[in-house]
C-alpha positions as a printed Julia matrix, in Angstrom:
113×3 Matrix{Float64}:
  -8.54  -10.12  -12.86
  -5.68  -10.24  -10.36
  -5.27   -8.22   -7.18
  -2.0    -6.35   -6.69
  -0.48   -4.78   -3.59
   1.33   -1.49   -4.28
   3.19   -0.2    -1.24
   6.09    1.75    0.18
   7.76    2.11    3.6
   7.47    5.52    5.26
  11.27    5.9     5.16
  11.17    5.86    1.34
   9.18    9.07    1.24
  11.89   11.69    1.59
   9.71   14.76    1.13
  10.05   18.17    2.75
   7.34   18.9     5.33
   6.02   21.8     3.28
   5.51   19.44    0.3
   3.49   16.82    2.21
   0.09   18.44    1.54
   0.79   18.41   -2.22
   1.92   14.78   -2.05
  -1.26   13.87   -0.17
  -3.41   15.66   -2.73
  -1.62   13.92   -5.61
  -1.93   10.5    -3.99
  -5.65   10.99   -3.31
  -6.11   12.06   -6.93
  -4.61    8.78   -8.16
  -6.86    6.83   -5.78
  -9.88    8.73   -7.16
  -8.74    7.77  -10.68
  -8.48    4.11   -9.62
 -11.99    4.27   -8.16
 -13.34    5.88  -11.33
 -11.63    3.19  -13.42
 -13.26    0.46  -11.3
  -9.92   -1.1   -10.21
  -9.8     0.14   -6.61
 -10.1    -2.44   -3.82
  -8.59   -0.79   -0.73
  -5.91    1.71    0.27
  -4.55    3.3     3.4
  -1.6     4.15    5.51
  -0.34    2.18    8.5
  -1.12    3.94   11.79
   2.25    4.0    13.52
   0.63    5.29   16.73
  -0.97    1.86   17.2
   1.72   -0.71   18.03
   1.54   -4.02   16.14
   0.41   -7.17   17.92
   1.42  -10.73   17.13
  -1.68  -12.88   17.68
  -1.18  -16.64   18.13
  -3.63  -19.31   16.99
  -4.93  -19.63   20.56
  -5.68  -15.92   20.72
  -2.72  -14.87   22.87
  -1.52  -11.42   21.8
   1.97  -10.06   22.37
   3.37   -6.69   21.41
   5.6    -6.76   18.37
   5.95   -8.64   15.11
   7.7   -11.69   13.75
  11.43  -11.24   14.48
  12.29  -11.51   10.77
   9.75   -8.87    9.78
  11.31   -5.65    8.69
   9.62   -2.39    9.54
   6.13   -2.27    8.06
   4.76    1.23    7.85
   3.95    3.71    5.13
   1.15    3.42    2.64
  -0.37    0.8     0.42
  -3.22    0.11   -1.92
  -4.78   -2.96   -3.44
  -5.97   -2.74   -7.03
  -7.67   -5.41   -9.14
  -6.2    -5.26  -12.63
  -6.24   -7.24  -15.88
  -2.45   -7.66  -16.18
   0.93   -7.16  -14.54
   1.64   -4.47  -17.14
  -1.42   -2.54  -15.95
  -0.22   -2.97  -12.35
   3.18   -1.51  -13.29
   1.43    1.48  -14.9
  -0.65    2.14  -11.76
   2.4     1.67   -9.52
   4.24    4.27  -11.61
   1.35    6.71  -11.2
   1.4     6.19   -7.44
   5.21    6.52   -7.37
   4.92    9.86   -9.15
   2.25   11.08   -6.74
   4.08    9.9    -3.62
   7.5    10.9    -4.94
   9.02    7.54   -4.08
   9.4     4.09   -5.61
   6.62    1.58   -5.01
   6.87   -2.13   -4.34
   4.53   -4.26   -6.45
   3.31   -7.68   -5.3
   0.74   -9.98   -6.85
  -1.81  -11.8    -4.7
  -2.15  -15.52   -5.38
  -5.46  -16.52   -6.91
  -8.11  -17.62   -4.44
 -11.48  -18.56   -5.95
 -13.24  -17.48   -2.74
 -11.8   -13.98   -2.45
């Protein structure tokens, strides 16, 4: 089985404030379905109140990110699935719930993860 990252930037979610509770409920419902199906690994939203840190190999931490990094916020989940087709199906379910397109990325195989 392969792990897939399904994500979106906060700016992609163009939803009226009064619709946000319904979007949250729909997204949590899909996550419950993923858990029930046994494909859920992890999900969450980036806390934009906590500024990112760039931590060097020696442990020095500076505020910010790599200069080439575009804004990284919004929500994401990691699912472990049998095929890319299954990943596309789950991404579509999440896109419907969140009312915005999702980006799908495949993790490289690591025998120790």
